[in-house]
Phi, psi and omega in degrees: 000118182256127178238127178264131177249121185236115181199139180281354180257114184295330178294316177300318178299317181298315182297313182295316181297323178296316178300315183291319179298318179295333180272001177100000177269090188266343182265075181246140178240120181266131181230143189263356182199169177295325180295321176296324177297315180297320179295319181296319181279352186054050185298329183270359181226099184290346182272353181251131180263138179264357186088170184288136174237129185261336184197145174236124171261115194235123176287143179278311186273098176224149180291161178066288179237117182278175184296328180295314179294321178299317179296318179304312183294322180295315183291340178283346180264123182301334181293331189239002187295339182264000177285124179291136178244122174253121179280137175244119189210153173265357181292145172242010179286109184298326180293323177293318179295322177296321178296321180300320179286324181296327184273002174124001178294140180279330184189179173212157176221140185263152175272150355294146189285131173264119186303313183298317180294317180301311183294324179295315181292325177295317180299320178297313182296319180291325177295317178296321178296318179298318179294320179295318179297320179297316180295321179295318178295320179296317179295323178296319179295316179298318180297320177299316181292323176295318179297320178295316178297322178298317179298317180297315181296317179297326182292342179280346181280141181284146175286166174301154180241131178223101176244170182301321183241014180206128176230140175229126176232146184220143166242135189232115185232084178290146179283342174215182183306315181256144188227164177256358176271145178208145173227155184199139171230153183216134178277111181280314179209188184301330184233009179238133180228140174258138181224137177222143169232126181228157182226105180287146176307132178076192176206174182092204190296309185298315179296321182291324180296315178294323180298318180291325176298311184290336178296319179292322177295317183301315183301318178289320181297318180296318181292319187273321189256324175065301190297140185307313182297318183292319181295314180297319178295321179294318177296321179295323179298318180289325176295324177294320178297324180298331185253012184296333183287346175071015184269349182285134176291329181224132182293145174277142175203164174214155173258156183198155164239122179241130182222154173236120180254136179245108184280355176270317179267358180057047180231154174229124173251133186213159171231131173256112181260080176068016186267154172306138184296122170281181183229132177250123174263106187266122178054030175061026181218328183246125179263118184245118175288138179273090189288165182295142180239352177189176176292166173300153184281122179110351178293315184232157179298323178227142180227150175269125186247129179245122180272143175244156181229136175242147175230137178231162182248303185261313180202164183215139172230128177239129177244121177242151181204159175264163187292347175300330178294317180299318181292320184287332184289330181175174184290336182254110183291332178296316178294322178299318181294323177297321179295319179295318179298318180296317179293329182280352182280359174226161185288137179272103180277334176230103188302306185294325178296319178293320176301317180294331177289324178288320184220116183300157181299326179297316180290331178295333182275345186217070181252145184284340183227161177298144179231134173220132178233126182238133177237131176241131176232133181227147178248134180287159181274000000 
């Protein structure tokens, strides 16, 4: 434990250091001025470490640079802003003492120094510093775990797909590190692909954890069951199992659009489970909304699922999105949906450019909810 003693009076330094040594605080460094303090901390060189400092006892009345100014400069540096500073002063000016606390001082003690009072105030400051250090370490550990979880979640997302007759592009904008939106595609056979976009209730840690759970279920369901009705029912079954203990204050659920496209027969079979209607531009002339086919997944133990089918001849474009896009585009979600429908009525030749037209880059950086936009384009045989 390192304690810095700063006073231009060597007698004061001797007395304080003697008190502290007798109390068991043996790692004390005596400094005669604010400049010596700055040099010890390497205040002017952020690349040099001075080692850990647990407490500074700082005299207010010093020549050239007084204790108040010294404290200000220390607190402006992120490396030292959490070090408690106890002012040691002969001043009785209440306004000065108030200023000392306002600029970041933890406490003050007046001269002549009372040993019992000094040690008591130091113990309080050191205890608070210890608690602050614990919280910082705890937050650092949590941040590491969040970063790891973020990396894991991102790794579950499918990369863009570019085939001769099928392209999939996605933009993914979580409102925080962890998100409740997820997309995934899977090659079923040479000419059949399954694609899903889902939006878990809420966002942040809880939504992302449930999202990652359902992601593992989804991968197996898509491989084993394939068909839209069966996959959605299987996901609903697992969401019901997740909530079987009855301890949740609010049930978990998600909305989704799951589709299977067959590039040989030029067909798309899909289920919309309570999700905002995506838009299919069929043969570059007819705009078809992908209407709801069942309740959101997880609302009920069992749900009735209705599959829809689309057929195209020359080409197909499907635009899917989560409701975070509607919220971010403007205060009226109905108007936002009209804008998306209008944009989807023509072919997107530049995916990201069209996304930027729907939602400015500024809004993309500061949105209240997770946003995901998926575009699928297919060419007929």
